[in-house]
PDBQT receptor file of N, H, CA, C and O in Angstrom, charges set to zero:
ATOM      1  N   LEU A   1     118.987 154.662 102.919  1.00  0.00    +0.000 N 
ATOM      2  CA  LEU A   1     119.037 154.822 102.351  1.00  0.00    +0.000 C 
ATOM      3  C   LEU A   1     118.795 156.054 101.546  1.00  0.00    +0.000 C 
ATOM      4  O   LEU A   1     119.728 156.765 101.173  1.00  0.00    +0.000 OA
ATOM      5  N   VAL A   2     117.603 156.298 101.291  1.00  0.00    +0.000 N 
ATOM      6  H   VAL A   2     116.845 155.721 101.594  1.00  0.00    +0.000 HD
ATOM      7  CA  VAL A   2     117.019 157.447 100.567  1.00  0.00    +0.000 C 
ATOM      8  C   VAL A   2     117.243 158.847 101.555  1.00  0.00    +0.000 C 
ATOM      9  O   VAL A   2     117.143 160.012 101.171  1.00  0.00    +0.000 OA
ATOM     10  N   SER A   3     117.600 158.338 103.038  1.00  0.00    +0.000 N 
ATOM     11  H   SER A   3     117.681 157.391 103.350  1.00  0.00    +0.000 HD
ATOM     12  CA  SER A   3     117.977 160.075 103.830  1.00  0.00    +0.000 C 
ATOM     13  C   SER A   3     119.307 160.361 103.127  1.00  0.00    +0.000 C 
ATOM     14  O   SER A   3     119.684 161.533 103.166  1.00  0.00    +0.000 OA
ATOM     15  N   ILE A   4     120.063 159.483 102.499  1.00  0.00    +0.000 N 
ATOM     16  H   ILE A   4     119.757 158.532 102.468  1.00  0.00    +0.000 HD
ATOM     17  CA  ILE A   4     121.644 159.910 102.425  1.00  0.00    +0.000 C 
ATOM     18  C   ILE A   4     121.896 160.277 101.142  1.00  0.00    +0.000 C 
ATOM     19  O   ILE A   4     122.721 161.046 100.651  1.00  0.00    +0.000 OA
ATOM     20  N   ASN A   5     121.182 159.706 100.762  1.00  0.00    +0.000 N 
ATOM     21  H   ASN A   5     120.512 159.081 101.162  1.00  0.00    +0.000 HD
ATOM     22  CA  ASN A   5     121.173 159.823  98.669  1.00  0.00    +0.000 C 
ATOM     23  C   ASN A   5     120.144 160.790  98.242  1.00  0.00    +0.000 C 
ATOM     24  O   ASN A   5     118.914 160.739  98.225  1.00  0.00    +0.000 OA
ATOM     25  N   GLY A   6     121.347 162.044  97.765  1.00  0.00    +0.000 N 
ATOM     26  H   GLY A   6     122.346 162.085  97.779  1.00  0.00    +0.000 HD
ATOM     27  CA  GLY A   6     120.660 163.446  97.592  1.00  0.00    +0.000 C 
ATOM     28  C   GLY A   6     119.942 164.122  98.463  1.00  0.00    +0.000 C 
ATOM     29  O   GLY A   6     119.001 164.837  98.117  1.00  0.00    +0.000 OA
ATOM     30  N   ASP A   7     120.306 163.966  99.647  1.00  0.00    +0.000 N 
ATOM     31  H   ASP A   7     121.070 163.386  99.928  1.00  0.00    +0.000 HD
ATOM     32  CA  ASP A   7     119.891 164.788 100.821  1.00  0.00    +0.000 C 
ATOM     33  C   ASP A   7     120.848 165.231 101.591  1.00  0.00    +0.000 C 
ATOM     34  O   ASP A   7     121.376 164.692 102.563  1.00  0.00    +0.000 OA
ATOM     35  N   PRO A   8     121.056 166.332 101.060  1.00  0.00    +0.000 N 
ATOM     36  CA  PRO A   8     122.237 167.187 101.617  1.00  0.00    +0.000 C 
ATOM     37  C   PRO A   8     122.289 167.423 103.398  1.00  0.00    +0.000 C 
ATOM     38  O   PRO A   8     121.289 167.388 104.115  1.00  0.00    +0.000 OA
ATOM     39  N   ASN A   9     123.840 167.688 103.922  1.00  0.00    +0.000 N 
ATOM     40  H   ASN A   9     124.652 167.716 103.339  1.00  0.00    +0.000 HD
ATOM     41  CA  ASN A   9     123.689 167.953 105.435  1.00  0.00    +0.000 C 
ATOM     42  C   ASN A   9     123.181 169.258 105.300  1.00  0.00    +0.000 C 
ATOM     43  O   ASN A   9     123.292 170.071 104.382  1.00  0.00    +0.000 OA
ATOM     44  N   SER A  10     122.552 169.311 106.476  1.00  0.00    +0.000 N 
ATOM     45  H   SER A  10     122.462 168.651 107.222  1.00  0.00    +0.000 HD
ATOM     46  CA  SER A  10     121.803 170.679 106.763  1.00  0.00    +0.000 C 
ATOM     47  C   SER A  10     122.832 172.060 107.112  1.00  0.00    +0.000 C 
ATOM     48  O   SER A  10     122.660 173.260 106.897  1.00  0.00    +0.000 OA
ATOM     49  N   HIS A  11     124.005 171.274 107.768  1.00  0.00    +0.000 N 
ATOM     50  H   HIS A  11     124.145 170.299 107.942  1.00  0.00    +0.000 HD
ATOM     51  CA  HIS A  11     124.951 171.996 108.640  1.00  0.00    +0.000 C 
ATOM     52  C   HIS A  11     126.477 171.887 107.355  1.00  0.00    +0.000 C 
ATOM     53  O   HIS A  11     127.624 171.780 107.787  1.00  0.00    +0.000 OA
ATOM     54  N   GLY A  12     126.257 171.925 106.247  1.00  0.00    +0.000 N 
ATOM     55  H   GLY A  12     125.324 172.011 105.897  1.00  0.00    +0.000 HD
ATOM     56  CA  GLY A  12     127.534 171.918 105.422  1.00  0.00    +0.000 C 
ATOM     57  C   GLY A  12     128.548 170.682 105.491  1.00  0.00    +0.000 C 
ATOM     58  O   GLY A  12     128.697 170.251 106.634  1.00  0.00    +0.000 OA
ATOM     59  N   GLY A  13     129.121 170.165 104.699  1.00  0.00    +0.000 N 
ATOM     60  H   GLY A  13     128.999 170.515 103.771  1.00  0.00    +0.000 HD
ATOM     61  CA  GLY A  13     130.126 169.466 104.572  1.00  0.00    +0.000 C 
ATOM     62  C   GLY A  13     129.421 168.126 105.222  1.00  0.00    +0.000 C 
ATOM     63  O   GLY A  13     128.338 167.719 104.802  1.00  0.00    +0.000 OA
ATOM     64  N   GLY A  14     130.247 167.385 106.446  1.00  0.00    +0.000 N 
ATOM     65  H   GLY A  14     131.127 167.715 106.788  1.00  0.00    +0.000 HD
ATOM     66  CA  GLY A  14     129.553 165.969 107.054  1.00  0.00    +0.000 C 
ATOM     67  C   GLY A  14     129.494 165.283 106.328  1.00  0.00    +0.000 C 
ATOM     68  O   GLY A  14     128.955 164.255 106.737  1.00  0.00    +0.000 OA
ATOM     69  N   PRO A  15     129.782 165.249 105.327  1.00  0.00    +0.000 N 
ATOM     70  CA  PRO A  15     129.622 163.161 104.348  1.00  0.00    +0.000 C 
ATOM     71  C   PRO A  15     129.869 162.072 105.026  1.00  0.00    +0.000 C 
ATOM     72  O   PRO A  15     131.004 161.808 105.422  1.00  0.00    +0.000 OA
ATOM     73  N   LEU A  16     128.588 161.128 105.293  1.00  0.00    +0.000 N 
ATOM     74  H   LEU A  16     127.666 161.342 104.971  1.00  0.00    +0.000 HD
ATOM     75  CA  LEU A  16     129.078 160.034 105.365  1.00  0.00    +0.000 C 
ATOM     76  C   LEU A  16     130.049 159.385 104.993  1.00  0.00    +0.000 C 
ATOM     77  O   LEU A  16     130.455 159.783 103.901  1.00  0.00    +0.000 OA
ATOM     78  N   SER A  17     130.854 158.203 105.587  1.00  0.00    +0.000 N 
ATOM     79  H   SER A  17     130.524 157.881 106.474  1.00  0.00    +0.000 HD
ATOM     80  CA  SER A  17     131.522 157.164 105.050  1.00  0.00    +0.000 C 
ATOM     81  C   SER A  17     131.538 155.712 105.633  1.00  0.00    +0.000 C 
ATOM     82  O   SER A  17     131.882 155.379 106.767  1.00  0.00    +0.000 OA
ATOM     83  N   ALA A  18     131.095 154.927 104.617  1.00  0.00    +0.000 N 
ATOM     84  H   ALA A  18     130.817 155.198 103.696  1.00  0.00    +0.000 HD
ATOM     85  CA  ALA A  18     130.432 153.644 104.517  1.00  0.00    +0.000 C 
ATOM     86  C   ALA A  18     131.705 152.744 104.834  1.00  0.00    +0.000 C 
ATOM     87  O   ALA A  18     132.670 152.727 104.069  1.00  0.00    +0.000 OA
ATOM     88  N   SER A  19     131.640 151.800 106.312  1.00  0.00    +0.000 N 
ATOM     89  H   SER A  19     130.857 151.814 106.934  1.00  0.00    +0.000 HD
ATOM     90  CA  SER A  19     132.366 150.884 106.657  1.00  0.00    +0.000 C 
ATOM     91  C   SER A  19     132.769 149.474 105.521  1.00  0.00    +0.000 C 
ATOM     92  O   SER A  19     133.819 149.124 104.980  1.00  0.00    +0.000 OA
ATOM     93  N   VAL A  20     131.606 149.026 105.513  1.00  0.00    +0.000 N 
ATOM     94  H   VAL A  20     130.754 149.310 105.952  1.00  0.00    +0.000 HD
ATOM     95  CA  VAL A  20     131.112 148.473 104.242  1.00  0.00    +0.000 C 
ATOM     96  C   VAL A  20     131.382 148.587 102.819  1.00  0.00    +0.000 C 
ATOM     97  O   VAL A  20     130.349 148.891 102.222  1.00  0.00    +0.000 OA
ATOM     98  N   LYS A  21     132.419 148.453 102.029  1.00  0.00    +0.000 N 
ATOM     99  H   LYS A  21     133.258 148.206 102.514  1.00  0.00    +0.000 HD
ATOM    100  CA  LYS A  21     132.587 148.973 100.637  1.00  0.00    +0.000 C 
ATOM    101  C   LYS A  21     132.456 147.982  99.739  1.00  0.00    +0.000 C 
ATOM    102  O   LYS A  21     133.086 147.928  98.683  1.00  0.00    +0.000 OA
ATOM    103  N   GLN A  22     131.683 147.212 100.101  1.00  0.00    +0.000 N 
ATOM    104  H   GLN A  22     131.171 147.256 100.959  1.00  0.00    +0.000 HD
ATOM    105  CA  GLN A  22     131.443 146.035  98.784  1.00  0.00    +0.000 C 
ATOM    106  C   GLN A  22     130.075 145.930  98.755  1.00  0.00    +0.000 C 
ATOM    107  O   GLN A  22     129.683 145.207  97.839  1.00  0.00    +0.000 OA
ATOM    108  N   VAL A  23     129.170 146.428  99.478  1.00  0.00    +0.000 N 
ATOM    109  H   VAL A  23     129.488 147.015 100.222  1.00  0.00    +0.000 HD
ATOM    110  CA  VAL A  23     127.675 146.349  99.971  1.00  0.00    +0.000 C 
ATOM    111  C   VAL A  23     126.524 147.546  98.708  1.00  0.00    +0.000 C 
ATOM    112  O   VAL A  23     126.056 148.635  99.038  1.00  0.00    +0.000 OA
ATOM    113  N   PHE A  24     126.417 147.120  97.837  1.00  0.00    +0.000 N 
ATOM    114  H   PHE A  24     126.798 146.235  97.569  1.00  0.00    +0.000 HD
ATOM    115  CA  PHE A  24     125.464 148.543  97.402  1.00  0.00    +0.000 C 
ATOM    116  C   PHE A  24     124.145 148.258  97.378  1.00  0.00    +0.000 C 
ATOM    117  O   PHE A  24     123.771 147.097  97.545  1.00  0.00    +0.000 OA
ATOM    118  N   VAL A  25     123.032 149.546  97.110  1.00  0.00    +0.000 N 
ATOM    119  H   VAL A  25     123.335 150.489  96.974  1.00  0.00    +0.000 HD
ATOM    120  CA  VAL A  25     121.552 148.985  97.154  1.00  0.00    +0.000 C 
ATOM    121  C   VAL A  25     121.475 149.967  95.989  1.00  0.00    +0.000 C 
ATOM    122  O   VAL A  25     122.009 151.012  96.361  1.00  0.00    +0.000 OA
ATOM    123  N   GLY A  26     121.043 150.069  94.756  1.00  0.00    +0.000 N 
ATOM    124  H   GLY A  26     120.610 149.220  94.453  1.00  0.00    +0.000 HD
ATOM    125  CA  GLY A  26     120.611 150.644  93.695  1.00  0.00    +0.000 C 
ATOM    126  C   GLY A  26     121.892 151.857  93.525  1.00  0.00    +0.000 C 
ATOM    127  O   GLY A  26     121.741 153.020  93.150  1.00  0.00    +0.000 OA
ATOM    128  N   GLY A  27     123.232 151.145  93.948  1.00  0.00    +0.000 N 
ATOM    129  H   GLY A  27     123.355 150.200  94.253  1.00  0.00    +0.000 HD
ATOM    130  CA  GLY A  27     124.012 152.033  92.949  1.00  0.00    +0.000 C 
ATOM    131  C   GLY A  27     124.593 152.751  94.522  1.00  0.00    +0.000 C 
ATOM    132  O   GLY A  27     125.629 153.411  94.440  1.00  0.00    +0.000 OA
ATOM    133  N   THR A  28     124.038 152.638  95.687  1.00  0.00    +0.000 N 
ATOM    134  H   THR A  28     123.197 152.103  95.753  1.00  0.00    +0.000 HD
ATOM    135  CA  THR A  28     124.599 153.712  96.518  1.00  0.00    +0.000 C 
ATOM    136  C   THR A  28     125.007 152.650  97.577  1.00  0.00    +0.000 C 
ATOM    137  O   THR A  28     124.473 151.559  97.776  1.00  0.00    +0.000 OA
ATOM    138  N   MET A  29     126.202 153.279  98.294  1.00  0.00    +0.000 N 
ATOM    139  H   MET A  29     126.635 154.165  98.132  1.00  0.00    +0.000 HD
ATOM    140  CA  MET A  29     126.626 152.312  99.444  1.00  0.00    +0.000 C 
ATOM    141  C   MET A  29     126.076 152.430 100.484  1.00  0.00    +0.000 C 
ATOM    142  O   MET A  29     125.806 153.525 100.978  1.00  0.00    +0.000 OA
ATOM    143  N   ILE A  30     125.730 150.975 101.164  1.00  0.00    +0.000 N 
ATOM    144  H   ILE A  30     125.949 150.086 100.763  1.00  0.00    +0.000 HD
ATOM    145  CA  ILE A  30     125.451 151.087 102.213  1.00  0.00    +0.000 C 
ATOM    146  C   ILE A  30     125.880 151.632 103.523  1.00  0.00    +0.000 C 
ATOM    147  O   ILE A  30     127.099 151.497 103.627  1.00  0.00    +0.000 OA
ATOM    148  N   VAL A  31     125.380 152.167 104.510  1.00  0.00    +0.000 N 
ATOM    149  H   VAL A  31     124.389 152.277 104.425  1.00  0.00    +0.000 HD
ATOM    150  CA  VAL A  31     125.805 152.999 105.299  1.00  0.00    +0.000 C 
ATOM    151  C   VAL A  31     125.773 152.378 106.886  1.00  0.00    +0.000 C 
ATOM    152  O   VAL A  31     125.045 153.279 107.302  1.00  0.00    +0.000 OA
ATOM    153  N   GLU A  32     125.913 151.859 107.633  1.00  0.00    +0.000 N 
ATOM    154  H   GLU A  32     126.505 151.127 107.295  1.00  0.00    +0.000 HD
ATOM    155  CA  GLU A  32     125.613 151.293 108.969  1.00  0.00    +0.000 C 
ATOM    156  C   GLU A  32     125.763 152.239 110.050  1.00  0.00    +0.000 C 
ATOM    157  O   GLU A  32     126.522 153.200 110.179  1.00  0.00    +0.000 OA
ATOM    158  N   ASN A  33     124.925 151.781 110.751  1.00  0.00    +0.000 N 
ATOM    159  H   ASN A  33     124.309 151.001 110.646  1.00  0.00    +0.000 HD
ATOM    160  CA  ASN A  33     124.739 153.059 112.144  1.00  0.00    +0.000 C 
ATOM    161  C   ASN A  33     125.939 153.106 113.036  1.00  0.00    +0.000 C 
ATOM    162  O   ASN A  33     126.431 152.010 113.301  1.00  0.00    +0.000 OA
ATOM    163  N   GLY A  34     126.351 153.883 113.412  1.00  0.00    +0.000 N 
ATOM    164  H   GLY A  34     125.951 154.774 113.197  1.00  0.00    +0.000 HD
ATOM    165  CA  GLY A  34     127.871 154.408 114.105  1.00  0.00    +0.000 C 
ATOM    166  C   GLY A  34     129.181 154.543 112.918  1.00  0.00    +0.000 C 
ATOM    167  O   GLY A  34     130.296 154.994 113.183  1.00  0.00    +0.000 OA
ATOM    168  N   ASP A  35     128.644 153.934 111.300  1.00  0.00    +0.000 N 
ATOM    169  H   ASP A  35     127.739 153.568 111.085  1.00  0.00    +0.000 HD
ATOM    170  CA  ASP A  35     130.210 154.608 110.417  1.00  0.00    +0.000 C 
ATOM    171  C   ASP A  35     130.326 155.982 111.057  1.00  0.00    +0.000 C 
ATOM    172  O   ASP A  35     129.557 156.577 111.813  1.00  0.00    +0.000 OA
ATOM    173  N   SER A  36     131.960 156.450 110.344  1.00  0.00    +0.000 N 
ATOM    174  H   SER A  36     132.584 155.967 109.730  1.00  0.00    +0.000 HD
ATOM    175  CA  SER A  36     132.360 157.807 110.579  1.00  0.00    +0.000 C 
ATOM    176  C   SER A  36     131.410 158.908 109.664  1.00  0.00    +0.000 C 
ATOM    177  O   SER A  36     130.615 158.687 108.750  1.00  0.00    +0.000 OA
ATOM    178  N   ALA A  37     131.647 159.612 110.020  1.00  0.00    +0.000 N 
ATOM    179  H   ALA A  37     132.293 159.792 110.762  1.00  0.00    +0.000 HD
ATOM    180  CA  ALA A  37     131.332 161.033 109.074  1.00  0.00    +0.000 C 
ATOM    181  C   ALA A  37     132.732 161.936 109.029  1.00  0.00    +0.000 C 
ATOM    182  O   ALA A  37     133.769 161.571 109.583  1.00  0.00    +0.000 OA
ATOM    183  N   SER A  38     132.583 163.231 108.244  1.00  0.00    +0.000 N 
ATOM    184  H   SER A  38     131.740 163.527 107.794  1.00  0.00    +0.000 HD
ATOM    185  CA  SER A  38     133.149 164.337 108.138  1.00  0.00    +0.000 C 
ATOM    186  C   SER A  38     132.987 165.001 108.963  1.00  0.00    +0.000 C 
ATOM    187  O   SER A  38     131.913 164.933 109.559  1.00  0.00    +0.000 OA
ATOM    188  N   ALA A  39     134.035 165.990 109.387  1.00  0.00    +0.000 N 
ATOM    189  H   ALA A  39     134.908 166.046 108.903  1.00  0.00    +0.000 HD
ATOM    190  CA  ALA A  39     133.300 167.100 110.352  1.00  0.00    +0.000 C 
ATOM    191  C   ALA A  39     132.503 167.755 109.709  1.00  0.00    +0.000 C 
ATOM    192  O   ALA A  39     132.714 167.678 108.499  1.00  0.00    +0.000 OA
ATOM    193  N   ASP A  40     131.311 168.640 110.114  1.00  0.00    +0.000 N 
ATOM    194  H   ASP A  40     131.140 168.702 111.097  1.00  0.00    +0.000 HD
ATOM    195  CA  ASP A  40     130.472 169.479 109.158  1.00  0.00    +0.000 C 
ATOM    196  C   ASP A  40     130.972 171.453 109.369  1.00  0.00    +0.000 C 
ATOM    197  O   ASP A  40     131.928 171.987 109.931  1.00  0.00    +0.000 OA
ATOM    198  N   ALA A  41     130.204 171.816 108.879  1.00  0.00    +0.000 N 
ATOM    199  H   ALA A  41     129.427 171.382 108.422  1.00  0.00    +0.000 HD
ATOM    200  CA  ALA A  41     130.912 173.618 108.837  1.00  0.00    +0.000 C 
ATOM    201  C   ALA A  41     130.247 173.661 110.370  1.00  0.00    +0.000 C 
ATOM    202  O   ALA A  41     131.211 174.269 110.837  1.00  0.00    +0.000 OA
ATOM    203  N   LEU A  42     129.560 173.534 111.270  1.00  0.00    +0.000 N 
ATOM    204  H   LEU A  42     128.777 173.040 110.891  1.00  0.00    +0.000 HD
ATOM    205  CA  LEU A  42     129.800 174.043 112.440  1.00  0.00    +0.000 C 
ATOM    206  C   LEU A  42     130.677 173.636 113.460  1.00  0.00    +0.000 C 
ATOM    207  O   LEU A  42     130.350 173.887 114.620  1.00  0.00    +0.000 OA
ATOM    208  N   CYS A  43     132.129 172.834 113.146  1.00  0.00    +0.000 N 
ATOM    209  H   CYS A  43     132.395 172.630 112.204  1.00  0.00    +0.000 HD
ATOM    210  CA  CYS A  43     133.174 172.505 113.663  1.00  0.00    +0.000 C 
ATOM    211  C   CYS A  43     133.759 173.962 113.873  1.00  0.00    +0.000 C 
ATOM    212  O   CYS A  43     133.705 174.697 112.887  1.00  0.00    +0.000 OA
ATOM    213  N   PRO A  44     134.320 174.476 115.054  1.00  0.00    +0.000 N 
ATOM    214  CA  PRO A  44     134.682 173.381 116.367  1.00  0.00    +0.000 C 
ATOM    215  C   PRO A  44     133.321 173.310 117.490  1.00  0.00    +0.000 C 
ATOM    216  O   PRO A  44     133.392 173.347 118.718  1.00  0.00    +0.000 OA
ATOM    217  N   SER A  45     132.539 173.239 116.950  1.00  0.00    +0.000 N 
ATOM    218  H   SER A  45     132.481 173.209 115.952  1.00  0.00    +0.000 HD
ATOM    219  CA  SER A  45     131.253 173.860 118.169  1.00  0.00    +0.000 C 
ATOM    220  C   SER A  45     131.290 172.561 119.287  1.00  0.00    +0.000 C 
ATOM    221  O   SER A  45     130.653 172.741 120.324  1.00  0.00    +0.000 OA
ATOM    222  N   GLY A  46     132.034 171.220 119.111  1.00  0.00    +0.000 N 
ATOM    223  H   GLY A  46     132.551 171.074 118.268  1.00  0.00    +0.000 HD
ATOM    224  CA  GLY A  46     131.267 170.486 119.571  1.00  0.00    +0.000 C 
ATOM    225  C   GLY A  46     132.008 169.038 118.892  1.00  0.00    +0.000 C 
ATOM    226  O   GLY A  46     132.750 169.131 117.913  1.00  0.00    +0.000 OA
ATOM    227  N   PRO A  47     131.775 168.036 119.387  1.00  0.00    +0.000 N 
ATOM    228  CA  PRO A  47     132.143 166.724 118.730  1.00  0.00    +0.000 C 
ATOM    229  C   PRO A  47     131.127 166.180 118.151  1.00  0.00    +0.000 C 
ATOM    230  O   PRO A  47     131.602 165.318 117.412  1.00  0.00    +0.000 OA
ATOM    231  N   SER A  48     129.677 166.185 118.032  1.00  0.00    +0.000 N 
ATOM    232  H   SER A  48     129.291 166.885 118.633  1.00  0.00    +0.000 HD
ATOM    233  CA  SER A  48     128.693 166.391 117.726  1.00  0.00    +0.000 C 
ATOM    234  C   SER A  48     128.881 166.468 115.744  1.00  0.00    +0.000 C 
ATOM    235  O   SER A  48     128.415 165.834 114.797  1.00  0.00    +0.000 OA
ATOM    236  N   HIS A  49     129.909 167.725 115.943  1.00  0.00    +0.000 N 
ATOM    237  H   HIS A  49     130.287 168.240 116.712  1.00  0.00    +0.000 HD
ATOM    238  CA  HIS A  49     130.087 168.290 114.547  1.00  0.00    +0.000 C 
ATOM    239  C   HIS A  49     131.646 168.273 114.101  1.00  0.00    +0.000 C 
ATOM    240  O   HIS A  49     132.150 168.344 112.980  1.00  0.00    +0.000 OA
ATOM    241  N   CYS A  50     132.126 168.174 115.168  1.00  0.00    +0.000 N 
ATOM    242  H   CYS A  50     131.717 168.116 116.079  1.00  0.00    +0.000 HD
ATOM    243  CA  CYS A  50     133.628 167.906 114.345  1.00  0.00    +0.000 C 
ATOM    244  C   CYS A  50     134.170 166.409 114.557  1.00  0.00    +0.000 C 
ATOM    245  O   CYS A  50     135.386 166.587 114.482  1.00  0.00    +0.000 OA
ATOM    246  N   SER A  51     134.022 165.376 114.723  1.00  0.00    +0.000 N 
ATOM    247  H   SER A  51     133.034 165.232 114.784  1.00  0.00    +0.000 HD
ATOM    248  CA  SER A  51     133.476 164.125 114.566  1.00  0.00    +0.000 C 
ATOM    249  C   SER A  51     132.413 163.105 114.867  1.00  0.00    +0.000 C 
ATOM    250  O   SER A  51     132.242 162.350 115.825  1.00  0.00    +0.000 OA
ATOM    251  N   PRO A  52     131.631 163.355 113.542  1.00  0.00    +0.000 N 
ATOM    252  CA  PRO A  52     130.479 162.868 113.975  1.00  0.00    +0.000 C 
ATOM    253  C   PRO A  52     130.266 161.239 113.358  1.00  0.00    +0.000 C 
ATOM    254  O   PRO A  52     131.234 160.509 113.143  1.00  0.00    +0.000 OA
ATOM    255  N   ASN A  53     128.956 160.850 113.139  1.00  0.00    +0.000 N 
ATOM    256  H   ASN A  53     128.170 161.442 113.314  1.00  0.00    +0.000 HD
ATOM    257  CA  ASN A  53     129.082 159.287 113.126  1.00  0.00    +0.000 C 
ATOM    258  C   ASN A  53     127.454 158.897 112.502  1.00  0.00    +0.000 C 
ATOM    259  O   ASN A  53     126.615 159.762 112.756  1.00  0.00    +0.000 OA
ATOM    260  N   ALA A  54     127.078 157.972 111.908  1.00  0.00    +0.000 N 
ATOM    261  H   ALA A  54     127.759 157.269 111.701  1.00  0.00    +0.000 HD
ATOM    262  CA  ALA A  54     125.576 157.543 111.471  1.00  0.00    +0.000 C 
ATOM    263  C   ALA A  54     124.997 157.461 112.923  1.00  0.00    +0.000 C 
ATOM    264  O   ALA A  54     125.575 156.781 113.770  1.00  0.00    +0.000 OA
ATOM    265  N   THR A  55     124.201 157.945 113.122  1.00  0.00    +0.000 N 
ATOM    266  H   THR A  55     123.731 158.498 112.434  1.00  0.00    +0.000 HD
ATOM    267  CA  THR A  55     123.601 157.575 114.670  1.00  0.00    +0.000 C 
ATOM    268  C   THR A  55     121.741 157.006 114.848  1.00  0.00    +0.000 C 
ATOM    269  O   THR A  55     121.036 156.683 115.804  1.00  0.00    +0.000 OA
ATOM    270  N   SER A  56     121.560 157.112 113.520  1.00  0.00    +0.000 N 
ATOM    271  H   SER A  56     122.132 157.374 112.743  1.00  0.00    +0.000 HD
ATOM    272  CA  SER A  56     120.071 156.576 113.170  1.00  0.00    +0.000 C 
ATOM    273  C   SER A  56     119.633 155.810 112.374  1.00  0.00    +0.000 C 
ATOM    274  O   SER A  56     120.249 155.968 111.320  1.00  0.00    +0.000 OA
ATOM    275  N   GLY A  57     118.931 155.090 112.296  1.00  0.00    +0.000 N 
ATOM    276  H   GLY A  57     118.431 154.962 113.152  1.00  0.00    +0.000 HD
ATOM    277  CA  GLY A  57     118.174 154.440 110.935  1.00  0.00    +0.000 C 
ATOM    278  C   GLY A  57     117.169 153.714 111.072  1.00  0.00    +0.000 C 
ATOM    279  O   GLY A  57     116.800 153.569 112.238  1.00  0.00    +0.000 OA
ATOM    280  N   SER A  58     116.278 152.928 109.872  1.00  0.00    +0.000 N 
ATOM    281  H   SER A  58     116.578 153.045 108.925  1.00  0.00    +0.000 HD
ATOM    282  CA  SER A  58     115.659 152.066 110.312  1.00  0.00    +0.000 C 
ATOM    283  C   SER A  58     116.170 150.871 110.826  1.00  0.00    +0.000 C 
ATOM    284  O   SER A  58     117.037 150.099 110.416  1.00  0.00    +0.000 OA
ATOM    285  N   PRO A  59     115.347 150.886 111.950  1.00  0.00    +0.000 N 
ATOM    286  CA  PRO A  59     115.850 149.471 113.000  1.00  0.00    +0.000 C 
ATOM    287  C   PRO A  59     115.309 147.757 112.408  1.00  0.00    +0.000 C 
ATOM    288  O   PRO A  59     115.736 146.696 112.865  1.00  0.00    +0.000 OA
ATOM    289  N   ASN A  60     114.119 147.938 111.125  1.00  0.00    +0.000 N 
ATOM    290  H   ASN A  60     113.772 148.800 110.754  1.00  0.00    +0.000 HD
ATOM    291  CA  ASN A  60     114.359 147.207 110.772  1.00  0.00    +0.000 C 
ATOM    292  C   ASN A  60     114.521 146.558 109.513  1.00  0.00    +0.000 C 
ATOM    293  O   ASN A  60     113.663 145.805 109.052  1.00  0.00    +0.000 OA
ATOM    294  N   VAL A  61     115.802 146.881 108.835  1.00  0.00    +0.000 N 
ATOM    295  H   VAL A  61     116.498 147.492 109.209  1.00  0.00    +0.000 HD
ATOM    296  CA  VAL A  61     116.664 146.784 107.997  1.00  0.00    +0.000 C 
ATOM    297  C   VAL A  61     117.755 145.797 108.096  1.00  0.00    +0.000 C 
ATOM    298  O   VAL A  61     118.792 146.159 108.653  1.00  0.00    +0.000 OA
ATOM    299  N   ILE A  62     117.660 144.598 107.630  1.00  0.00    +0.000 N 
ATOM    300  H   ILE A  62     116.818 144.304 107.178  1.00  0.00    +0.000 HD
ATOM    301  CA  ILE A  62     118.560 143.721 107.863  1.00  0.00    +0.000 C 
ATOM    302  C   ILE A  62     119.422 143.358 106.538  1.00  0.00    +0.000 C 
ATOM    303  O   ILE A  62     118.839 142.720 105.662  1.00  0.00    +0.000 OA
ATOM    304  N   VAL A  63     120.925 143.768 106.319  1.00  0.00    +0.000 N 
ATOM    305  H   VAL A  63     121.399 144.286 107.031  1.00  0.00    +0.000 HD
ATOM    306  CA  VAL A  63     121.797 143.349 105.319  1.00  0.00    +0.000 C 
ATOM    307  C   VAL A  63     122.547 142.227 106.041  1.00  0.00    +0.000 C 
ATOM    308  O   VAL A  63     123.054 142.299 107.161  1.00  0.00    +0.000 OA
ATOM    309  N   GLY A  64     122.528 140.979 105.053  1.00  0.00    +0.000 N 
ATOM    310  H   GLY A  64     122.117 140.921 104.143  1.00  0.00    +0.000 HD
ATOM    311  CA  GLY A  64     123.337 140.277 105.195  1.00  0.00    +0.000 C 
ATOM    312  C   GLY A  64     122.834 139.187 106.369  1.00  0.00    +0.000 C 
ATOM    313  O   GLY A  64     121.677 138.779 106.262  1.00  0.00    +0.000 OA
ATOM    314  N   SER A  65     123.405 138.845 107.146  1.00  0.00    +0.000 N 
ATOM    315  H   SER A  65     124.345 139.176 107.233  1.00  0.00    +0.000 HD
ATOM    316  CA  SER A  65     122.704 137.647 107.868  1.00  0.00    +0.000 C 
ATOM    317  C   SER A  65     123.557 138.197 109.285  1.00  0.00    +0.000 C 
ATOM    318  O   SER A  65     123.425 137.602 110.355  1.00  0.00    +0.000 OA
TER     319      SER A  65
């Protein structure tokens, strides 16, 4: 959460989109690995910029069961 809260995308645009809209921590919606994101300013240079997603996160954080 820390890395997406107040940490702008260095390529401009590309905000993450949370798939689970009911789970918040400290007022910030939870984003899971694989959740989608909007295209960033480097699109159309490739799929990682035109149809990005959340690809990494802390492996030891579990929300729910």
